[in-house]
N, C-alpha and C positions, 0 to 999 in steps of 0.2 A: 750336761757336763760329761766328759769322758775322762777316765783314768786309764792310761795305757802303760804297761810295764814292758820294756825291751831288755832282755837279758841275753847273755852269751859270754863267750870267752874273750880274752884280750885280742884286740885287733880283728875282731869278727865282723865289723861293720855296724855295730850297734848304734853308735853315735850318728853316723850318716843316715841310717834308717830313721832314727828318732827326729833328726832335723827335717827330713822330708815330711814326716807326719806332722810336725809342728807347723811347717809352712803350708800344709794343706788346709788348715783351718782358716776361713775367710775373715775379712773385715779389719782386723788389727794386726800390727806387726807382732811376731812371736817374741816371747820373753825367754831368754837363756839364763837359767839360774845355775851358776857354776859353783861346785863345792870344792874344787881343787884350789890349792894355794901354791903360788910360785915360790917355793922355798929354795930352789936351786936352779941353775942354768938349764939343766935338762928338762925340768918341769915348765920353765918359762917357754922353752922351744915347743913343747907339746901344746901348751895353751895357745901359742901364736899359730901353730898349725891348725888347730880347731877353729880359730877365729878366721883364718884365711879361707878354709874350706866353707865355712858358713857364709862368708861374704857380708855385705851390708844389709841393713833392714831388720836387724835384731836389736832388741833392748836387752842389755846385759846387766846382770846382777851377780855379785860375788858373795856367796853365802856359805861359808865353811861349816857353820854350826846351827844357826837358828832358822832351819828350813821351814817349819810350820808357820812361823811368823812371816816369812817371806812369801809363802804361798797365799796366806790370808791377805797380806798387804797388796799383792799383785792381782787378786781376784777381781774379775770384771774387765780385765784387760785382754790381751791376746792369749793364745795358748802358751802355756809355760812348759819349758823343757828343763828338766832337772838332770844334769850330767855331773856326777853320778852318785847314786845312793851308796855304793860301796866306799867311795872316798869320804862321803859324809859320815858313814859309820866309823871309818878309821879316825876321822877328826874327833868324833864324840869319844871314842875309846881313849885316844891320846890325851884329850882334855879331862879324862876321868869323870865324864858325865854318865848318867844312867841311860845307856843306849836303849835298853828294853823299854823304859818309860817313854823315851823320845820317839821310838818307832811306833809304839802303841798310840801316842798322841797324833802322829802323822796319819796312821791308818784311820783313826776316829775322825780326823778333820777332813779327810778327802771327800766323803759323801756330802759334806755341807758346802763345798766349793762350787762355783758356777762355771768358771772357765776351765777348759781342758788342761790336764796335766799329763805329760809324757815323762816317764822315768826311765833312765838308763841305769843298769846295774850289771854287775859281773857275777858269773857263776864260778866261784872260786873253789868249790868242793868237788870238781870233776877229776882232779888229779890224785897224786899220792897223799897219804896222811902226812901233814907237816911234822918235822922233827923236833919242834919246841912248843911249849905250852902256850905262849903268846899267839903264835901262828895258828895253832889248833883252836884257840878261843876265838880268834878273828874269823876263821873259816866257819865255825859253828854259828857265830853271831850273824854272819852274812847269810847263811842258809836260812836262819830263823827270820831275819828281816825280809828276805826275798819272799818267803812263804807268806808272811804277814801282809805284804803289799800286794802280792798276787791274788790273795784272797779277796781284797776289796776292789781290785782292778776290773774294769769292764773288759779289757783285752790284755792278753799276754802273748808276747812273741819271743821266740828263741832264734837268735841270728847266728848262722854258721857260714863262714866264707862269703859274707855279704848277702846271704839268702835268708829271708825271714820265714820262720815256721810258726804257724798259728797254734798256740797252746790252749788259748781260751778266747 
């Protein structure tokens, strides 16, 4: 089993890289686990764009919150692509769930899974310090989450301008 973390900035090419990796695992169709919710027209268009780029041949699951359960339920199938962890984190924080516990549970579950898992996440802490407490809290939480998952991942890549750089 492989755990791969793909990180980078917005529109860096992370998702396309992760999709190519998910398709590279043989035997079964890849499973796309989407954490985004189409709460407005702009997000609906983004989701449609991702679907169009991926094309047919994917099994799709919409999982805004219960990520560990979805990974366990889909284990033994094709490679799973989770896009993305930072939206999942935002969903957890918005739902006032204990994100630290859920991230720890995710990290603990990964070594027990059989099928590959590829995560997409954003590096949100590369810019200026946010001007409000909520944004700073989210930025800090995302950094902690990314470090936690990177620690248990077999491979970590940072994508810039569509080019992956191997970190681990």
